[in-house]
Structure formats: C-alpha cells, structure tokens
N, C-alpha and C positions, 0 to 999 in steps of 0.2 A: 625203206618201207614208205608207201604212199600215205601221207597224213589223211585222216578222215575229216571231212568237211560237211557241216550242215549248211547247205546253200540257201536256206530260206527259213527265217524266223522273224519274229517281230518283237518290239519292245514299245510300250506306250505308258504315258503318265497322265491319268485322267484329271489330275489336279492342274495340269498345264493346259490341256485342251480336250475337248470332246472328240469322240470318234464317230462321225455321222453314220457310218455303215452299221453301227450297233443300233439298229432301228426298230427293235422289238424285244419282247420278253425272251426270245430265243437266245439273246446275247447275255442274259443275266449271269450265267455261270462264269463269264470272262469279263464282266463289267467291273474291272478293278485295274489298278496300276500293275504293270509287269516290268520289273527293273532287272538290271544286270545280275543281281544276286539270285533272283528267281530263275534266271536262265542257267546260272552255274549249278543250282540245285537240280534242275532238270537234266543237265548233261552229266551229272555225277555217275561214274561207272560205265559210261558208254564210249570211251576212247575217242571222243570228238575233239580234235585238236584246234579246229578253227571254224568260224561261222561267217555267214553273210547275213546281215540284218537288212530287212526290206521295209520301205516306208509303209505306214498304215493310213496316213492322212495326206491330203493335198496341201502340204504345209512346208514352206521353206524353213520355218523355225524348227519343225521336227527334224528335217534333214540336217540342219546345222547341229542340232543336239546329238543326233546319231553319229555324225562325223566326229564331233568332239569326244564322244564316248569311245569311238573306235580308235581315236588317237592316243588313248591311254593304254597301258599294259593290260591286256585281257585277250580273250579268244576271238574277238571280232576282227576279222581280217579284211572285210569289205562292206561297203554300204551301197545299197540300191536305193537312191533317194528319189524325191519327187521334183519335177520342174514342169513349168508350163511350156509345152512344145510349141505353142502358137505365139509365144511372146517374141516380138521383134528384137528384144534386148536379151534373148537367151544366151548369146555368147558371153555377155558381161555377167549374167547370172551364174553361169557355170564357172567362169573365172573367179567370181567372188566365193563360191562354195569351195573351190579348190585352194583358194588363198587363205581360208579360215582354218581354225584348229581341226586337225584330222583330215584336212582336205585331200591328202594323198590317198585316203581310203575310199574315195568315191569311185565306184567301179561301174555303176549303171544307173539308169533312170527308169521309173515306172509310173504309170498313171492308171487309175481304175477305169479302164476302157469299158468294162462290163456295165458300169453305171451310166455311161453316156446314152442319152435317148436315141442318138443316131447310130445304128449298127455299123455304119460305114464311116465312122469318125476317123479311122486310120487311113481312109482314102482322101481326106481333105488335103488340099495343097499346102496349107499352112502347117498342118501336122507333119506332112512328109518333109517339109523344109527343116523342121525341128529334128526329125529323125536323122536326116542327112548330116546335120551338124553334130549329132552324137557320134556318128562314125568318124567324122573329122577329128573329134576330141578323144578318140580312143575309148569310148564308153560303149556298153552294150545296152540293149533295151529289153526290159522284162515285159512280156505280154500277159496282162490279166484279162483274159477273154473267155467267153463261153462259146458253144457252137454257133450262137447267133452272130458273133463278131468275128469268128475265125476266118470266113472267106476274105474279109477286108484285110485281116492280118496277113494272110498268105499273099495277097496282092502287094502289100507293102514290102514284105520280105523279098518278093520276086523283083520288085522295082528298085530295091536298095541292097544289092548283093554285097556291098562293102560294109554293111552293118550287121553285126551278129545279134540275133533275136533269141530270147530265152522264153519259151512257152511255160508259164507258171501252171502248176496244179494239173498238168496233163490236159489242159484245155477244158477242164471241168465237165466231165461226163456225168450223165444222169444215172448214177449208180443206184440210188435208192429205189428207182422204179424199174431198174433193169434195162434201161434204154441203151442201145448201142449206136443207132443211127440218128442223125447224120454224123455223130461224133467220130465213129470209127473210120469212115471214109475220109472225113476231114483231117484226121491225124495222119493217115497214110499220105494224103496229098501234101500236108505240111512237111512231113519228114522227107519228102523228095527234094526239098530246098536245102542245100548244104550249109546255109548260113543261119539255120534254126536248130537250136538244141531244146531239150525238154526237161522239166523238173518232175521227178517222181515225188510229188508232194501233194498235200491237200486232198487226197483221195478219200480218206476216212470221213471227212465232213461232207462229201458228196454222197456217201452211203447213208443208210438208216442209222442214226446215231445210237439208238437204243439196242438195235438187234443185228448190227453188222458183224460179219465174220470174214476171215481170210478168203473163204470160197466166194464171197460176194465181190470182193475188191480185186483179188489177184488177176482175174481175166483182163481187167482194164489195165493193170500195171504191166502185164505181159504183152499186151498189144502195143503199149508205148515202147517197150524194150524191143519188140520185133520190128516196129516201124522205124525207130530212130537208130537202133543198134546200140550196144553197150558203150560205144565211144561218144555218144551224144545225149546221154541221160545223166541227170544230176540228182542226187538225193537231197531232199529238203524236208524238214519236219513240219513246217507251217505252225510251229509252236508260237504262242499258246492257243491259237485258234483250234488246233487239232484236239485240244483237251475237251472240246465239246463232245467229241466222240471217243477219244482214246488218249491215254497218257503217253508221254514221250517214248517209254520203253516199248509199248505196243506198236507205235508208228515205225520205230527203227526195226523191230522184229519183222514187220510186214515187208519192209524193204529188203531185209535179209532173205526172207522166203522168196520174194519175187526174183531175186538175183542168184538164188542158190544153184541154178543150172549153169552159171557162167564160169569161165576160167578164173583163176585167182587174180590175174592181171585185169580182166574185165570187171570183176567184182570191185577191185580196188579203185578202178576208174570211176565207176558209178558212185561209190561211197566217198569219193574225195578228189581223185585226179582230174576228172572232167570239170569240176567246179573251179579248181585251182587254175586250170588252163583258160577256161571261158572268161573268168573274171580277172585273170592276171593277178592272182593273189600272191603277195609276198609272204610266203610261209617260212 
C-alpha cells in the first residue's frame, strides 16, 4: 500500500525569529508558534504516514532547525529548505547543511520568488547558476510564484531540463474573485514541461476565507489535475497557513473530492506516491 504523504506544511517558532510575510492583521489567527506536537495533533486520524516540511523564512538557521527536527524519529521525511541561489559559496553552503544534523533529509530548496520586486528574478544568470547547482546536487526546486512570475519560471524550467521543479499551491490562482486567466493558460503551458510537477496545495487560502466552498475551489484543482495528469500532482496541506480558511480535515477532504474520479492507483499517487518519488523520500 502506498504511504500517504503531506508534501507541504510549515513549522515556525516566533520566539526564535519573526516571519516577515506575516505583514498585517490578516495573519493574526496564525501569529503564534507551531511546533511538531501541533502538527501531530492536526494529522491525527488522517492516515498521513510522512510529511515534507517547507521553509517559511529566508533563514539558514531555520533550515538547520528543520533538518535537525527531521533527523529525529517522527513523520517528517523531507525538508525543503532555503538557500541564497545567487551566493557564489552555494556549494559550500549546501555541503554544510547536509553535513549537519538531519542533513540527509534535505530534499529541496525554495525561495519566496513571489516577494521579489522583479517578476523575472528566475531569469537572472546568477539565479540560473544556483538552480543548475541544485540539479547537480540531486535536489529539487520548489517554485513559490504567482501568475506574474510564472512565465519566468517556465523559461527557467525549459532552460534547465535536468532540474525537477515543484510548482507550489497550483501557481496561486485568483480563486476569490473567480479569475481564470492568465493562470489557466499559464498552467497548461507549464504542464507541457516534463520536469515540472505541481502541488495540490494552498488553494483554500486563495479562495474567499469566510465563504469558500468546494464548488468555488474544485474547478481550479481539476484544471491542475487535467493539465499535469495524476502522475505529476502532489497533495500538500499548507498547514498551518491553510487554517486561515479551513482546518486540516477540510483541506484533505477537498483533495479527496478533487481526486474522486481517479483510479485507485492514481489516487494513491496524488496522495503520496508522487511526493515520495519527486523528493526521493526514504519511507
């Protein structure tokens, strides 16, 4: 039986560092520390056997802490950490992360590209050099982009076929206002690249937090599944950010509804098998 994997969640300790992206009252409901025990509580009863924890801040210290946590006996099977792709010392940085506690759990790198002023940040030569190094190191790259940055992300993926890219949160469609374009066409074009997979994650927080329902979100989820196919879509909860709009059980139920038409093997791939393969998780 294929293990179920939550391929995208976060943990953070506000006593250790601020999270700059919590930049307004909108974040007040999640403006607290979320520790491993809180995650375990959220996972109770959902048959999730393994998880991938993803960076929340541009911090090497946070990445080291997540790796050390993943190195202990628990459900965290992989860490998508942060690194400065433009740093000439990136090879030494990655070596250091892997040499530290839990370093064998480093499976990928992510940067908050959506927060960069330049929508073509991923087209920069120094960024591309860093991405190429990730491929050499056997790591994947998580894309945190909106439709604004998606064209440059597609160019990067086309230029670096040796690197596997993971599109987080379905490319962040404007679900709350019912917007479909340019997102839908962008997703279709992105899915044409065989080295890009997509996370079925983060959609509830792109919807209207107070009034969303499955009928508002499912058309976007199904477009992702149609474009990428069930062999290249990974379930992720985006917990605890998702709790701004829905608790863990509702997010998982939404993924179950979105994949209800798939075969048993395809459903198992989306809910776990694809994440295990993409991140090379030792389950």
